[in-house]
C-alpha positions as CSV (number, residue, x, y, z in Angstrom):
1,M,-21.8,-7.9,86.7
2,R,-24.0,-10.1,84.5
3,K,-25.7,-11.5,87.6
4,I,-26.6,-8.0,88.8
5,L,-27.9,-7.0,85.4
6,F,-30.0,-10.2,85.2
7,I,-31.5,-9.7,88.7
8,S,-32.4,-6.1,88.0
9,V,-34.0,-7.0,84.7
10,F,-35.9,-9.8,86.4
11,I,-37.2,-7.5,89.2
12,G,-38.2,-4.9,86.7
13,F,-40.1,-7.6,84.7
14,L,-41.9,-8.7,87.9
15,L,-42.9,-5.2,88.7
16,S,-44.2,-4.5,85.2
17,I,-46.3,-7.7,85.2
18,N,-48.3,-6.4,88.1
19,S,-49.3,-3.2,86.4
20,L,-49.9,-5.1,83.1
21,Q,-52.3,-7.4,84.8
22,A,-54.2,-4.5,86.3
23,E,-54.5,-2.9,82.9
24,D,-55.6,-6.2,81.4
25,T,-58.4,-6.4,84.0
26,T,-59.6,-2.9,83.2
27,Q,-59.3,-3.5,79.5
28,A,-61.2,-6.8,79.8
29,I,-64.1,-5.0,81.6
30,L,-64.1,-2.1,79.0
31,S,-64.1,-4.5,76.1
32,K,-67.4,-6.1,77.3
33,P,-70.5,-5.1,75.3
34,N,-72.1,-3.2,78.3
35,P,-69.4,-2.3,80.9
36,N,-70.7,-1.6,84.4
37,F,-69.7,1.5,86.2
38,Y,-69.1,-0.3,89.5
39,E,-67.0,-3.0,87.9
40,I,-64.8,-0.4,86.2
41,Q,-64.6,1.6,89.5
42,Q,-63.5,-1.5,91.5
43,S,-61.0,-2.5,88.9
44,R,-59.3,0.9,88.8
45,L,-59.4,1.3,92.6
46,A,-57.7,-2.1,93.0
47,Q,-55.1,-1.1,90.4
48,F,-54.4,2.1,92.3
49,E,-54.2,0.3,95.7
50,V,-51.3,-1.8,94.4
51,Q,-49.3,1.2,93.2
52,N,-47.4,3.5,95.5
53,A,-48.9,7.0,96.0
54,S,-46.0,8.6,94.1
55,E,-46.5,6.3,91.1
56,R,-50.2,6.7,90.7
57,R,-50.5,8.1,87.2
58,G,-54.0,9.1,86.2
59,W,-55.4,9.2,89.8
60,K,-56.9,12.7,89.5
61,Q,-58.3,12.0,86.0
62,F,-59.9,8.8,87.3
63,K,-61.4,10.6,90.3
64,R,-62.9,13.2,87.9
65,W,-64.3,10.5,85.7
66,E,-65.7,8.7,88.7
67,Y,-67.3,11.9,90.1
68,F,-68.8,12.8,86.8
69,W,-70.4,9.3,86.1
70,Q,-71.4,8.5,89.6
71,Q,-74.1,11.1,89.4
72,R,-75.3,9.9,85.9
73,V,-75.3,6.1,85.9
74,Y,-78.4,4.1,86.8
75,P,-78.5,2.4,90.3
76,T,-77.5,-0.8,88.6
77,G,-74.3,0.8,87.4
78,E,-75.5,0.8,83.8
79,F,-74.4,3.8,81.7
80,P,-77.2,5.8,80.1
81,N,-77.9,5.2,76.4
82,G,-77.1,8.4,74.5
83,Y,-79.3,7.5,71.5
84,K,-82.3,6.9,73.8
85,I,-81.8,10.2,75.6
86,F,-81.7,12.0,72.2
87,E,-84.9,10.2,71.1
88,D,-86.6,11.3,74.3
89,Y,-85.4,14.9,73.8
90,V,-86.8,15.0,70.2
91,K,-90.2,13.6,71.5
92,Y,-90.2,16.2,74.3
93,S,-89.3,19.1,72.0
94,K,-92.1,18.1,69.5
95,K,-94.6,18.0,72.4
96,I,-93.5,21.4,73.7
97,N,-93.6,23.0,70.2
98,Q,-97.2,21.8,69.8
99,N,-98.3,23.5,73.0
100,K,-96.7,26.9,72.1
101,L,-98.8,29.8,71.3
102,Q,-97.6,31.2,68.0
103,G,-99.7,34.3,68.0
104,N,-98.0,36.1,70.9
105,Q,-97.5,39.8,70.3
106,W,-94.7,41.8,72.0
107,E,-95.3,45.3,73.0
108,L,-92.5,47.8,73.5
109,L,-93.2,49.9,76.6
110,G,-89.9,51.9,76.5
111,P,-87.5,53.5,76.6
112,I,-87.8,54.6,73.0
113,N,-85.2,57.4,72.7
114,T,-81.8,56.2,71.4
115,P,-79.0,57.3,73.7
116,K,-76.3,59.6,72.3
117,A,-72.8,58.4,72.5
118,S,-71.7,61.6,74.2
119,D,-74.3,61.4,77.0
120,V,-72.6,59.5,79.8
121,R,-75.7,59.2,81.9
122,E,-77.6,57.2,79.3
123,Q,-74.9,54.9,77.9
124,G,-76.3,52.0,79.9
125,M,-79.6,52.1,78.1
126,G,-80.4,48.8,76.5
127,R,-78.5,46.8,79.1
128,I,-80.6,44.1,80.8
129,N,-79.9,43.6,84.5
130,V,-82.9,41.7,85.7
131,V,-85.8,39.7,84.2
132,R,-88.9,38.9,86.4
133,I,-92.3,37.4,85.8
134,N,-95.3,39.5,86.9
135,P,-96.6,37.8,90.1
136,N,-100.2,38.6,89.1
137,N,-99.9,37.7,85.4
138,E,-97.4,34.9,84.4
139,N,-97.8,35.9,80.7
140,E,-96.1,39.2,81.4
141,L,-92.3,39.7,81.8
142,W,-90.7,42.7,83.5
143,I,-87.2,43.5,82.2
144,G,-85.1,46.2,83.7
């Protein structure tokens, strides 16, 4: 009885070491100052290859993460710097705001009558279904 218990505990210990080593590899990569997307991806894929298909916890979450970041990382696998992106956005918005014309005047062309609540035909007045730019004058919007 003791021998069976010892063997089962030993086998369980050996199986858990394998998953712990895979986790340690991923954690070691993530603890680096600048983790690389491709290194993380290879580490996680290697971890999932060792596991049985029924025991793969987090496979779908990993694939979602992989799909999301695969489109956003640089070709070197480096993740984008959020602070740099924010700085570029601030510079861009300042540049755009300088180019805006502040003196634009809007002109109401109609309809001017307020619909009555009892009039079924005109209850849709005020609803916007389409917005188009005049092909002959790009400073004019058509809203209908």
